[in-house]
C-alpha angles and dihedrals in degrees: 000000000000115000129178116233110219094218140083093201108120092201093054091046093053093047095046094046088057094044094049095044092101090068094049089237120162109219112205116193113233090235089066087061094045091247113154122224115274123239113261104202098151131101098222131067094231095053093049093046090050092049091050094047093048091048093051094045092049094052097039103037086224134110109272138213123197132183124200111185138165152155119269111195117200093212089056097048093256097316144171084035112141090008093060095113090058097038095115093053090067088068101043098269125124117255112273146111095259095046090048090057092046092051093047094051091048094048093046094055109126094013111123098185101074103162117133141158129231108213130193124186117190122195124187127190130188088208139349090268097045105143092200111053117187111238126191127173128198124189133178128182116225142168118239110236125221093238141015114283122186135006105235126099127016142255114032093344094117092060100036105100119194110204092202090062100029088228142088121252087254090060095053127088112255094250092054093046092049091052094052108025126104090251092045091053092047091049092051090053091046092051089055091049093048092050091050101040107025107024102029088221119139115245110260 
């Protein structure tokens, strides 16, 4: 099955292609189909993911998968949340993964309570008018480190410390990260939903 991924993020594409390999799905980034990014005006992950998936399905005529993910910091009341991608721009930096990490470390200086959650919400649609979108959420609780640790992954991975592993996501092999990350957990739940609802194949 060919499905359009409503994202231009190379890191997300690589992760999701690996995660969805068991279903023999071909994920095509929307940029390859000349589909522009959808507006994301909503304040929840699920609403933005649904908007992105519907936009991609409408313009491609294909089933669509969208991921809206973000960092929810306890000390900030769950922010930056849906604004995570633009977090650095609040502090005069250009938009980008590295500048996001720089801004977060600077803003968290002197803050002892460093617990946060990485959240991923996946939405899949068979068509733009699908009345029954598949929705899967993955969430993992982390501690924000005081400095970058590790070089794997992307986004906030170098400062997302998992107490159970004693390492950040950026210090873990890709296969371990994918099994335990917010996006990995959401993808596992989505695979089960797709097998049940779309493919009529029992979950292995």
